[in-house]
PyMOL Python script that loads the backbone (N, CA, C, O; Angstrom):
from pymol import cmd

cmd.read_pdbstr("""\
ATOM      1  N   MET A   1     126.653 134.399 121.270  1.00  0.00           N
ATOM      2  CA  MET A   1     127.625 133.976 120.240  1.00  0.00           C
ATOM      3  C   MET A   1     128.904 133.416 120.874  1.00  0.00           C
ATOM      4  O   MET A   1     129.676 132.713 120.222  1.00  0.00           O
ATOM      5  N   ALA A   2     129.115 133.741 122.161  1.00  0.00           N
ATOM      6  CA  ALA A   2     130.352 133.171 122.732  1.00  0.00           C
ATOM      7  C   ALA A   2     130.373 131.758 122.886  1.00  0.00           C
ATOM      8  O   ALA A   2     131.456 131.173 122.895  1.00  0.00           O
ATOM      9  N   LYS A   3     129.214 131.095 123.018  1.00  0.00           N
ATOM     10  CA  LYS A   3     129.045 129.749 123.136  1.00  0.00           C
ATOM     11  C   LYS A   3     129.222 128.915 121.700  1.00  0.00           C
ATOM     12  O   LYS A   3     129.291 127.686 121.726  1.00  0.00           O
ATOM     13  N   VAL A   4     129.278 129.527 120.670  1.00  0.00           N
ATOM     14  CA  VAL A   4     129.353 128.908 119.344  1.00  0.00           C
ATOM     15  C   VAL A   4     130.775 128.805 119.010  1.00  0.00           C
ATOM     16  O   VAL A   4     131.480 129.812 119.071  1.00  0.00           O
ATOM     17  N   PRO A   5     131.268 127.631 118.649  1.00  0.00           N
ATOM     18  CA  PRO A   5     132.789 127.482 118.442  1.00  0.00           C
ATOM     19  C   PRO A   5     133.194 128.029 117.157  1.00  0.00           C
ATOM     20  O   PRO A   5     134.296 128.577 117.128  1.00  0.00           O
ATOM     21  N   LEU A   6     132.503 127.982 116.084  1.00  0.00           N
ATOM     22  CA  LEU A   6     132.780 128.530 114.755  1.00  0.00           C
ATOM     23  C   LEU A   6     131.747 129.419 114.323  1.00  0.00           C
ATOM     24  O   LEU A   6     130.583 129.022 114.257  1.00  0.00           O
ATOM     25  N   LYS A   7     132.104 130.702 113.993  1.00  0.00           N
ATOM     26  CA  LYS A   7     131.393 131.868 113.603  1.00  0.00           C
ATOM     27  C   LYS A   7     131.938 132.370 112.241  1.00  0.00           C
ATOM     28  O   LYS A   7     133.134 132.647 112.142  1.00  0.00           O
ATOM     29  N   VAL A   8     131.139 132.489 111.247  1.00  0.00           N
ATOM     30  CA  VAL A   8     131.478 132.907 109.923  1.00  0.00           C
ATOM     31  C   VAL A   8     130.533 134.043 109.450  1.00  0.00           C
ATOM     32  O   VAL A   8     129.322 133.833 109.396  1.00  0.00           O
ATOM     33  N   SER A   9     131.049 135.204 109.118  1.00  0.00           N
ATOM     34  CA  SER A   9     130.171 136.380 108.689  1.00  0.00           C
ATOM     35  C   SER A   9     130.309 136.538 107.191  1.00  0.00           C
ATOM     36  O   SER A   9     131.421 136.501 106.663  1.00  0.00           O
ATOM     37  N   PHE A  10     129.204 136.713 106.502  1.00  0.00           N
ATOM     38  CA  PHE A  10     129.267 137.030 105.173  1.00  0.00           C
ATOM     39  C   PHE A  10     128.929 138.560 104.932  1.00  0.00           C
ATOM     40  O   PHE A  10     128.745 138.979 103.789  1.00  0.00           O
ATOM     41  N   ASN A  11     128.861 139.286 105.920  1.00  0.00           N
ATOM     42  CA  ASN A  11     128.461 140.767 105.887  1.00  0.00           C
ATOM     43  C   ASN A  11     129.582 141.466 105.216  1.00  0.00           C
ATOM     44  O   ASN A  11     130.752 141.161 105.450  1.00  0.00           O
ATOM     45  N   THR A  12     129.214 142.475 104.318  1.00  0.00           N
ATOM     46  CA  THR A  12     130.217 143.247 103.727  1.00  0.00           C
ATOM     47  C   THR A  12     130.730 144.311 104.473  1.00  0.00           C
ATOM     48  O   THR A  12     131.734 144.909 104.087  1.00  0.00           O
ATOM     49  N   ILE A  13     130.054 144.655 105.663  1.00  0.00           N
ATOM     50  CA  ILE A  13     130.462 145.664 106.572  1.00  0.00           C
ATOM     51  C   ILE A  13     131.008 145.109 107.780  1.00  0.00           C
ATOM     52  O   ILE A  13     130.460 144.156 108.333  1.00  0.00           O
ATOM     53  N   LEU A  14     132.135 145.688 108.259  1.00  0.00           N
ATOM     54  CA  LEU A  14     132.755 145.182 109.471  1.00  0.00           C
ATOM     55  C   LEU A  14     132.010 145.859 110.646  1.00  0.00           C
ATOM     56  O   LEU A  14     132.338 146.975 111.050  1.00  0.00           O
ATOM     57  N   ASP A  15     130.983 145.134 111.185  1.00  0.00           N
ATOM     58  CA  ASP A  15     130.147 145.796 112.254  1.00  0.00           C
ATOM     59  C   ASP A  15     130.373 144.966 113.538  1.00  0.00           C
ATOM     60  O   ASP A  15     131.219 144.071 113.546  1.00  0.00           O
ATOM     61  N   GLU A  16     129.706 145.223 114.503  1.00  0.00           N
ATOM     62  CA  GLU A  16     129.944 144.589 115.920  1.00  0.00           C
ATOM     63  C   GLU A  16     129.803 143.019 115.772  1.00  0.00           C
ATOM     64  O   GLU A  16     130.642 142.259 116.256  1.00  0.00           O
ATOM     65  N   SER A  17     128.737 142.597 115.105  1.00  0.00           N
ATOM     66  CA  SER A  17     128.558 141.136 115.040  1.00  0.00           C
ATOM     67  C   SER A  17     129.588 140.438 114.249  1.00  0.00           C
ATOM     68  O   SER A  17     130.016 139.335 114.591  1.00  0.00           O
ATOM     69  N   THR A  18     130.040 141.136 113.074  1.00  0.00           N
ATOM     70  CA  THR A  18     131.190 140.521 112.367  1.00  0.00           C
ATOM     71  C   THR A  18     132.509 140.450 113.103  1.00  0.00           C
ATOM     72  O   THR A  18     133.281 139.495 113.012  1.00  0.00           O
ATOM     73  N   SER A  19     132.715 141.533 113.842  1.00  0.00           N
ATOM     74  CA  SER A  19     133.913 141.541 114.721  1.00  0.00           C
ATOM     75  C   SER A  19     133.944 140.450 115.748  1.00  0.00           C
ATOM     76  O   SER A  19     135.021 140.146 116.261  1.00  0.00           O
ATOM     77  N   LYS A  20     132.847 139.850 116.078  1.00  0.00           N
ATOM     78  CA  LYS A  20     132.837 138.683 117.008  1.00  0.00           C
ATOM     79  C   LYS A  20     133.005 137.412 116.368  1.00  0.00           C
ATOM     80  O   LYS A  20     133.095 136.412 117.079  1.00  0.00           O
ATOM     81  N   CYS A  21     133.061 137.317 115.117  1.00  0.00           N
ATOM     82  CA  CYS A  21     133.131 136.107 114.244  1.00  0.00           C
ATOM     83  C   CYS A  21     134.644 135.687 114.135  1.00  0.00           C
ATOM     84  O   CYS A  21     135.551 136.517 114.200  1.00  0.00           O
ATOM     85  N   ASN A  22     134.848 134.355 113.968  1.00  0.00           N
ATOM     86  CA  ASN A  22     136.166 133.907 113.724  1.00  0.00           C
ATOM     87  C   ASN A  22     136.661 134.125 112.358  1.00  0.00           C
ATOM     88  O   ASN A  22     137.875 134.130 112.156  1.00  0.00           O
ATOM     89  N   TYR A  23     135.808 134.309 111.388  1.00  0.00           N
ATOM     90  CA  TYR A  23     136.131 134.449 110.081  1.00  0.00           C
ATOM     91  C   TYR A  23     135.071 135.394 109.340  1.00  0.00           C
ATOM     92  O   TYR A  23     133.861 135.312 109.550  1.00  0.00           O
ATOM     93  N   SER A  24     135.644 136.275 108.476  1.00  0.00           N
ATOM     94  CA  SER A  24     134.849 137.248 107.715  1.00  0.00           C
ATOM     95  C   SER A  24     135.078 136.946 106.228  1.00  0.00           C
ATOM     96  O   SER A  24     136.183 137.099 105.708  1.00  0.00           O
ATOM     97  N   ALA A  25     133.975 136.503 105.544  1.00  0.00           N
ATOM     98  CA  ALA A  25     134.067 136.235 104.171  1.00  0.00           C
ATOM     99  C   ALA A  25     132.993 137.088 103.295  1.00  0.00           C
ATOM    100  O   ALA A  25     131.952 136.603 102.852  1.00  0.00           O
ATOM    101  N   PRO A  26     133.376 138.325 103.130  1.00  0.00           N
ATOM    102  CA  PRO A  26     132.385 139.309 102.547  1.00  0.00           C
ATOM    103  C   PRO A  26     131.824 138.879 101.193  1.00  0.00           C
ATOM    104  O   PRO A  26     132.538 138.493 100.268  1.00  0.00           O
ATOM    105  N   ASP A  27     130.477 138.975 101.143  1.00  0.00           N
ATOM    106  CA  ASP A  27     129.666 138.558 100.128  1.00  0.00           C
ATOM    107  C   ASP A  27     129.704 139.657  99.054  1.00  0.00           C
ATOM    108  O   ASP A  27     129.926 140.829  99.355  1.00  0.00           O
ATOM    109  N   HIS A  28     129.460 139.209  97.667  1.00  0.00           N
ATOM    110  CA  HIS A  28     129.170 140.197  96.748  1.00  0.00           C
ATOM    111  C   HIS A  28     128.081 141.102  96.834  1.00  0.00           C
ATOM    112  O   HIS A  28     127.235 140.818  97.683  1.00  0.00           O
ATOM    113  N   HIS A  29     127.904 142.110  96.167  1.00  0.00           N
ATOM    114  CA  HIS A  29     126.704 142.871  96.066  1.00  0.00           C
ATOM    115  C   HIS A  29     125.936 142.141  95.074  1.00  0.00           C
ATOM    116  O   HIS A  29     126.453 141.494  94.163  1.00  0.00           O
ATOM    117  N   PHE A  30     124.556 142.273  95.294  1.00  0.00           N
ATOM    118  CA  PHE A  30     123.628 141.509  94.384  1.00  0.00           C
ATOM    119  C   PHE A  30     123.806 141.770  92.958  1.00  0.00           C
ATOM    120  O   PHE A  30     123.434 140.910  92.159  1.00  0.00           O
ATOM    121  N   LEU A  31     124.355 142.909  92.529  1.00  0.00           N
ATOM    122  CA  LEU A  31     124.668 143.226  91.085  1.00  0.00           C
ATOM    123  C   LEU A  31     125.957 142.394  90.607  1.00  0.00           C
ATOM    124  O   LEU A  31     126.211 142.243  89.412  1.00  0.00           O
ATOM    125  N   GLU A  32     126.685 141.912  91.558  1.00  0.00           N
ATOM    126  CA  GLU A  32     127.867 141.126  91.123  1.00  0.00           C
ATOM    127  C   GLU A  32     127.697 139.647  90.981  1.00  0.00           C
ATOM    128  O   GLU A  32     128.549 138.903  90.495  1.00  0.00           O
ATOM    129  N   SER A  33     126.354 139.221  91.513  1.00  0.00           N
ATOM    130  CA  SER A  33     126.282 137.824  91.880  1.00  0.00           C
ATOM    131  C   SER A  33     125.297 136.968  90.817  1.00  0.00           C
ATOM    132  O   SER A  33     124.378 137.499  90.195  1.00  0.00           O
ATOM    133  N   TRP A  34     125.611 135.727  90.735  1.00  0.00           N
ATOM    134  CA  TRP A  34     124.676 134.758  90.102  1.00  0.00           C
ATOM    135  C   TRP A  34     123.626 134.460  91.112  1.00  0.00           C
ATOM    136  O   TRP A  34     123.783 134.691  92.311  1.00  0.00           O
ATOM    137  N   GLY A  35     122.494 133.916  90.572  1.00  0.00           N
ATOM    138  CA  GLY A  35     121.396 133.601  91.376  1.00  0.00           C
ATOM    139  C   GLY A  35     120.273 132.903  90.661  1.00  0.00           C
ATOM    140  O   GLY A  35     120.302 132.700  89.447  1.00  0.00           O
ATOM    141  N   ASP A  36     119.285 132.541  91.443  1.00  0.00           N
ATOM    142  CA  ASP A  36     118.149 131.898  90.777  1.00  0.00           C
ATOM    143  C   ASP A  36     116.908 132.642  91.388  1.00  0.00           C
ATOM    144  O   ASP A  36     116.981 133.194  92.487  1.00  0.00           O
ATOM    145  N   ALA A  37     115.752 132.632  90.620  1.00  0.00           N
ATOM    146  CA  ALA A  37     114.622 133.248  90.967  1.00  0.00           C
ATOM    147  C   ALA A  37     113.331 132.449  90.499  1.00  0.00           C
ATOM    148  O   ALA A  37     113.401 131.717  89.512  1.00  0.00           O
ATOM    149  N   GLU A  38     112.252 132.586  91.157  1.00  0.00           N
ATOM    150  CA  GLU A  38     111.037 131.944  90.850  1.00  0.00           C
ATOM    151  C   GLU A  38     109.987 133.201  90.821  1.00  0.00           C
ATOM    152  O   GLU A  38     109.204 133.353  91.758  1.00  0.00           O
ATOM    153  N   PRO A  39     110.007 134.160  89.624  1.00  0.00           N
ATOM    154  CA  PRO A  39     109.163 135.285  89.683  1.00  0.00           C
ATOM    155  C   PRO A  39     107.631 134.966  89.585  1.00  0.00           C
ATOM    156  O   PRO A  39     106.778 135.792  89.909  1.00  0.00           O
ATOM    157  N   LYS A  40     107.360 133.799  89.149  1.00  0.00           N
ATOM    158  CA  LYS A  40     105.878 133.306  89.106  1.00  0.00           C
ATOM    159  C   LYS A  40     105.974 131.804  89.410  1.00  0.00           C
ATOM    160  O   LYS A  40     106.912 131.146  88.961  1.00  0.00           O
ATOM    161  N   LYS A  41     105.071 131.290  90.123  1.00  0.00           N
ATOM    162  CA  LYS A  41     105.148 129.934  90.479  1.00  0.00           C
ATOM    163  C   LYS A  41     105.172 129.060  89.383  1.00  0.00           C
ATOM    164  O   LYS A  41     104.313 129.072  88.501  1.00  0.00           O
ATOM    165  N   GLY A  42     106.317 128.160  89.424  1.00  0.00           N
ATOM    166  CA  GLY A  42     106.532 127.119  88.431  1.00  0.00           C
ATOM    167  C   GLY A  42     107.485 127.731  87.367  1.00  0.00           C
ATOM    168  O   GLY A  42     107.958 126.979  86.515  1.00  0.00           O
ATOM    169  N   PHE A  43     107.760 128.914  87.369  1.00  0.00           N
ATOM    170  CA  PHE A  43     108.585 129.498  86.350  1.00  0.00           C
ATOM    171  C   PHE A  43     109.933 129.894  87.090  1.00  0.00           C
ATOM    172  O   PHE A  43     109.966 130.765  87.960  1.00  0.00           O
ATOM    173  N   TYR A  44     111.068 129.159  86.655  1.00  0.00           N
ATOM    174  CA  TYR A  44     112.370 129.456  87.231  1.00  0.00           C
ATOM    175  C   TYR A  44     113.303 130.136  86.177  1.00  0.00           C
ATOM    176  O   TYR A  44     113.201 129.881  84.977  1.00  0.00           O
ATOM    177  N   SER A  45     114.204 131.002  86.678  1.00  0.00           N
ATOM    178  CA  SER A  45     115.153 131.650  85.847  1.00  0.00           C
ATOM    179  C   SER A  45     116.407 131.986  86.538  1.00  0.00           C
ATOM    180  O   SER A  45     116.473 131.954  87.767  1.00  0.00           O
ATOM    181  N   LEU A  46     117.454 132.324  85.755  1.00  0.00           N
ATOM    182  CA  LEU A  46     118.659 132.575  86.431  1.00  0.00           C
ATOM    183  C   LEU A  46     118.905 134.108  86.622  1.00  0.00           C
ATOM    184  O   LEU A  46     118.405 134.895  85.819  1.00  0.00           O
ATOM    185  N   ILE A  47     119.548 134.480  87.506  1.00  0.00           N
ATOM    186  CA  ILE A  47     119.989 135.990  87.761  1.00  0.00           C
ATOM    187  C   ILE A  47     121.473 136.013  87.349  1.00  0.00           C
ATOM    188  O   ILE A  47     122.262 135.194  87.821  1.00  0.00           O
ATOM    189  N   GLN A  48     121.824 136.900  86.520  1.00  0.00           N
ATOM    190  CA  GLN A  48     123.108 137.097  85.883  1.00  0.00           C
ATOM    191  C   GLN A  48     123.816 138.262  86.544  1.00  0.00           C
ATOM    192  O   GLN A  48     123.127 139.242  86.825  1.00  0.00           O
ATOM    193  N   PRO A  49     125.169 138.273  86.838  1.00  0.00           N
ATOM    194  CA  PRO A  49     125.809 139.388  87.310  1.00  0.00           C
ATOM    195  C   PRO A  49     125.654 140.661  86.371  1.00  0.00           C
ATOM    196  O   PRO A  49     125.779 140.445  85.166  1.00  0.00           O
ATOM    197  N   ALA A  50     125.431 141.787  86.728  1.00  0.00           N
ATOM    198  CA  ALA A  50     125.329 142.943  85.830  1.00  0.00           C
ATOM    199  C   ALA A  50     126.664 143.674  85.762  1.00  0.00           C
ATOM    200  O   ALA A  50     126.950 144.350  84.774  1.00  0.00           O
ATOM    201  N   ILE A  51     127.535 143.538  86.868  1.00  0.00           N
ATOM    202  CA  ILE A  51     128.866 144.262  86.809  1.00  0.00           C
ATOM    203  C   ILE A  51     129.840 143.243  87.309  1.00  0.00           C
ATOM    204  O   ILE A  51     129.464 142.240  87.916  1.00  0.00           O
ATOM    205  N   ASN A  52     131.125 143.511  87.044  1.00  0.00           N
ATOM    206  CA  ASN A  52     132.252 142.802  87.562  1.00  0.00           C
ATOM    207  C   ASN A  52     132.395 143.170  88.988  1.00  0.00           C
ATOM    208  O   ASN A  52     132.013 144.282  89.353  1.00  0.00           O
ATOM    209  N   PRO A  53     132.953 142.269  89.887  1.00  0.00           N
ATOM    210  CA  PRO A  53     133.160 142.558  91.249  1.00  0.00           C
ATOM    211  C   PRO A  53     134.030 143.807  91.387  1.00  0.00           C
ATOM    212  O   PRO A  53     135.003 143.971  90.650  1.00  0.00           O
ATOM    213  N   ILE A  54     133.702 144.642  92.279  1.00  0.00           N
ATOM    214  CA  ILE A  54     134.405 146.027  92.514  1.00  0.00           C
ATOM    215  C   ILE A  54     135.481 145.829  93.555  1.00  0.00           C
ATOM    216  O   ILE A  54     136.619 146.256  93.359  1.00  0.00           O
ATOM    217  N   PHE A  55     135.112 145.133  94.755  1.00  0.00           N
ATOM    218  CA  PHE A  55     136.037 144.915  95.853  1.00  0.00           C
ATOM    219  C   PHE A  55     136.383 143.508  95.857  1.00  0.00           C
ATOM    220  O   PHE A  55     135.873 142.700  95.080  1.00  0.00           O
ATOM    221  N   ASN A  56     137.289 143.202  96.771  1.00  0.00           N
ATOM    222  CA  ASN A  56     137.908 141.852  96.960  1.00  0.00           C
ATOM    223  C   ASN A  56     136.853 141.030  97.832  1.00  0.00           C
ATOM    224  O   ASN A  56     137.051 140.825  99.030  1.00  0.00           O
ATOM    225  N   THR A  57     135.863 140.629  97.244  1.00  0.00           N
ATOM    226  CA  THR A  57     134.725 139.892  97.724  1.00  0.00           C
ATOM    227  C   THR A  57     134.557 138.473  96.988  1.00  0.00           C
ATOM    228  O   THR A  57     135.183 138.224  95.958  1.00  0.00           O
ATOM    229  N   ARG A  58     133.751 137.640  97.532  1.00  0.00           N
ATOM    230  CA  ARG A  58     133.372 136.382  96.760  1.00  0.00           C
ATOM    231  C   ARG A  58     131.943 136.099  97.194  1.00  0.00           C
ATOM    232  O   ARG A  58     131.545 136.390  98.322  1.00  0.00           O
ATOM    233  N   GLN A  59     131.212 135.546  96.306  1.00  0.00           N
ATOM    234  CA  GLN A  59     129.778 135.237  96.517  1.00  0.00           C
ATOM    235  C   GLN A  59     129.665 134.240  97.612  1.00  0.00           C
ATOM    236  O   GLN A  59     130.419 133.267  97.619  1.00  0.00           O
ATOM    237  N   ALA A  60     128.815 134.410  98.493  1.00  0.00           N
ATOM    238  CA  ALA A  60     128.770 133.668  99.729  1.00  0.00           C
ATOM    239  C   ALA A  60     128.438 132.071  99.281  1.00  0.00           C
ATOM    240  O   ALA A  60     128.952 131.150  99.917  1.00  0.00           O
ATOM    241  N   GLU A  61     127.633 131.841  98.256  1.00  0.00           N
ATOM    242  CA  GLU A  61     127.379 130.528  97.826  1.00  0.00           C
ATOM    243  C   GLU A  61     128.642 129.864  97.230  1.00  0.00           C
ATOM    244  O   GLU A  61     128.888 128.671  97.405  1.00  0.00           O
ATOM    245  N   LEU A  62     129.432 130.704  96.514  1.00  0.00           N
ATOM    246  CA  LEU A  62     130.598 130.109  96.080  1.00  0.00           C
ATOM    247  C   LEU A  62     131.709 129.802  97.231  1.00  0.00           C
ATOM    248  O   LEU A  62     132.505 128.871  97.105  1.00  0.00           O
ATOM    249  N   SER A  63     131.698 130.539  98.201  1.00  0.00           N
ATOM    250  CA  SER A  63     132.487 130.228  99.420  1.00  0.00           C
ATOM    251  C   SER A  63     132.107 128.876 100.077  1.00  0.00           C
ATOM    252  O   SER A  63     132.887 128.013 100.480  1.00  0.00           O
ATOM    253  N   LEU A  64     130.704 128.862 100.107  1.00  0.00           N
ATOM    254  CA  LEU A  64     130.224 127.540 100.669  1.00  0.00           C
ATOM    255  C   LEU A  64     130.639 126.277  99.790  1.00  0.00           C
ATOM    256  O   LEU A  64     131.058 125.226 100.276  1.00  0.00           O
ATOM    257  N   LEU A  65     130.469 126.519  98.451  1.00  0.00           N
ATOM    258  CA  LEU A  65     131.003 125.420  97.506  1.00  0.00           C
ATOM    259  C   LEU A  65     132.488 125.148  97.646  1.00  0.00           C
ATOM    260  O   LEU A  65     132.875 123.979  97.657  1.00  0.00           O
ATOM    261  N   VAL A  66     133.307 126.114  97.749  1.00  0.00           N
ATOM    262  CA  VAL A  66     134.783 125.881  98.001  1.00  0.00           C
ATOM    263  C   VAL A  66     134.995 125.176  99.181  1.00  0.00           C
ATOM    264  O   VAL A  66     135.749 124.204  99.220  1.00  0.00           O
ATOM    265  N   TRP A  67     134.352 125.616 100.195  1.00  0.00           N
ATOM    266  CA  TRP A  67     134.534 124.848 101.539  1.00  0.00           C
ATOM    267  C   TRP A  67     134.121 123.401 101.520  1.00  0.00           C
ATOM    268  O   TRP A  67     134.649 122.531 102.211  1.00  0.00           O
ATOM    269  N   CYS A  68     133.163 123.222 100.699  1.00  0.00           N
ATOM    270  CA  CYS A  68     132.565 121.810 100.567  1.00  0.00           C
ATOM    271  C   CYS A  68     133.248 121.007  99.619  1.00  0.00           C
ATOM    272  O   CYS A  68     132.875 119.852  99.415  1.00  0.00           O
ATOM    273  N   LYS A  69     134.280 121.539  98.977  1.00  0.00           N
ATOM    274  CA  LYS A  69     134.995 120.833  97.916  1.00  0.00           C
ATOM    275  C   LYS A  69     135.285 119.352  98.248  1.00  0.00           C
ATOM    276  O   LYS A  69     135.222 118.495  97.366  1.00  0.00           O
ATOM    277  N   SER A  70     135.603 119.058  99.530  1.00  0.00           N
ATOM    278  CA  SER A  70     135.798 117.710  99.817  1.00  0.00           C
ATOM    279  C   SER A  70     134.740 116.787  99.667  1.00  0.00           C
ATOM    280  O   SER A  70     134.944 115.573  99.661  1.00  0.00           O
ATOM    281  N   ALA A  71     133.482 117.359  99.530  1.00  0.00           N
ATOM    282  CA  ALA A  71     132.327 116.539  99.361  1.00  0.00           C
ATOM    283  C   ALA A  71     132.089 115.991  97.948  1.00  0.00           C
ATOM    284  O   ALA A  71     131.112 115.293  97.674  1.00  0.00           O
ATOM    285  N   GLY A  72     133.048 116.347  97.053  1.00  0.00           N
ATOM    286  CA  GLY A  72     133.030 115.808  95.726  1.00  0.00           C
ATOM    287  C   GLY A  72     132.382 116.774  94.679  1.00  0.00           C
ATOM    288  O   GLY A  72     132.141 116.350  93.548  1.00  0.00           O
ATOM    289  N   ILE A  73     132.095 118.064  95.033  1.00  0.00           N
ATOM    290  CA  ILE A  73     131.579 118.945  94.087  1.00  0.00           C
ATOM    291  C   ILE A  73     132.738 119.464  93.168  1.00  0.00           C
ATOM    292  O   ILE A  73     133.774 119.926  93.645  1.00  0.00           O
ATOM    293  N   ASN A  74     132.510 119.366  91.860  1.00  0.00           N
ATOM    294  CA  ASN A  74     133.552 119.663  90.758  1.00  0.00           C
ATOM    295  C   ASN A  74     133.777 121.108  90.742  1.00  0.00           C
ATOM    296  O   ASN A  74     132.864 121.904  90.525  1.00  0.00           O
ATOM    297  N   MET A  75     135.103 121.487  90.994  1.00  0.00           N
ATOM    298  CA  MET A  75     135.430 122.896  90.895  1.00  0.00           C
ATOM    299  C   MET A  75     136.391 123.219  89.812  1.00  0.00           C
ATOM    300  O   MET A  75     137.285 124.054  89.949  1.00  0.00           O
ATOM    301  N   GLN A  76     136.180 122.525  88.720  1.00  0.00           N
ATOM    302  CA  GLN A  76     137.174 122.735  87.567  1.00  0.00           C
ATOM    303  C   GLN A  76     136.778 123.838  86.926  1.00  0.00           C
ATOM    304  O   GLN A  76     137.648 124.315  86.197  1.00  0.00           O
ATOM    305  N   SER A  77     135.640 124.466  86.955  1.00  0.00           N
ATOM    306  CA  SER A  77     135.104 125.581  86.127  1.00  0.00           C
ATOM    307  C   SER A  77     135.564 127.025  86.681  1.00  0.00           C
ATOM    308  O   SER A  77     135.830 127.120  87.880  1.00  0.00           O
ATOM    309  N   GLU A  78     135.653 128.039  85.923  1.00  0.00           N
ATOM    310  CA  GLU A  78     135.936 129.288  86.371  1.00  0.00           C
ATOM    311  C   GLU A  78     134.692 129.986  87.122  1.00  0.00           C
ATOM    312  O   GLU A  78     134.791 130.912  87.927  1.00  0.00           O
ATOM    313  N   GLN A  79     133.456 129.339  86.685  1.00  0.00           N
ATOM    314  CA  GLN A  79     132.233 129.895  87.300  1.00  0.00           C
ATOM    315  C   GLN A  79     131.565 128.650  88.003  1.00  0.00           C
ATOM    316  O   GLN A  79     130.545 128.171  87.508  1.00  0.00           O
ATOM    317  N   PRO A  80     132.095 128.140  89.099  1.00  0.00           N
ATOM    318  CA  PRO A  80     131.550 126.956  89.671  1.00  0.00           C
ATOM    319  C   PRO A  80     130.157 127.126  90.247  1.00  0.00           C
ATOM    320  O   PRO A  80     129.379 126.173  90.200  1.00  0.00           O
ATOM    321  N   TYR A  81     129.766 128.371  90.831  1.00  0.00           N
ATOM    322  CA  TYR A  81     128.398 128.555  91.173  1.00  0.00           C
ATOM    323  C   TYR A  81     127.456 128.467  90.128  1.00  0.00           C
ATOM    324  O   TYR A  81     126.419 127.818  90.269  1.00  0.00           O
ATOM    325  N   TYR A  82     127.761 129.127  88.993  1.00  0.00           N
ATOM    326  CA  TYR A  82     126.908 129.196  87.788  1.00  0.00           C
ATOM    327  C   TYR A  82     126.631 127.620  87.449  1.00  0.00           C
ATOM    328  O   TYR A  82     125.499 127.159  87.306  1.00  0.00           O
ATOM    329  N   ASP A  83     127.747 126.925  87.351  1.00  0.00           N
ATOM    330  CA  ASP A  83     127.564 125.384  86.975  1.00  0.00           C
ATOM    331  C   ASP A  83     126.624 124.713  88.037  1.00  0.00           C
ATOM    332  O   ASP A  83     125.825 123.864  87.642  1.00  0.00           O
ATOM    333  N   TYR A  84     126.675 125.018  89.234  1.00  0.00           N
ATOM    334  CA  TYR A  84     125.907 124.472  90.357  1.00  0.00           C
ATOM    335  C   TYR A  84     124.569 124.773  90.168  1.00  0.00           C
ATOM    336  O   TYR A  84     123.692 123.914  90.267  1.00  0.00           O
ATOM    337  N   LEU A  85     124.313 126.138  89.857  1.00  0.00           N
ATOM    338  CA  LEU A  85     122.859 126.442  89.548  1.00  0.00           C
ATOM    339  C   LEU A  85     122.296 125.695  88.381  1.00  0.00           C
ATOM    340  O   LEU A  85     121.124 125.868  88.045  1.00  0.00           O
TER     341      LEU A  85
END
""", "prot")
cmd.dss("prot")
cmd.show_as("cartoon", "prot")
cmd.util.cbc("prot")
cmd.orient("prot")
């Protein structure tokens, strides 16, 4: 890891690997997150959060969207990852 110039951890726990990263952006628990699924081939659905975020975290995919904002992704919505899905 010492040879990699930029290291970002989405781990929710500050472990040895996370401590070696430049940035820590803890991800939501799966019950706090939006997502997508293909439970059966050709059948797609959305995963909806079951609870509000408990800790000061942000969904990893949302972090990536925020960091890519300069690429022209519209971030006007309060739920930009939901809109992206």
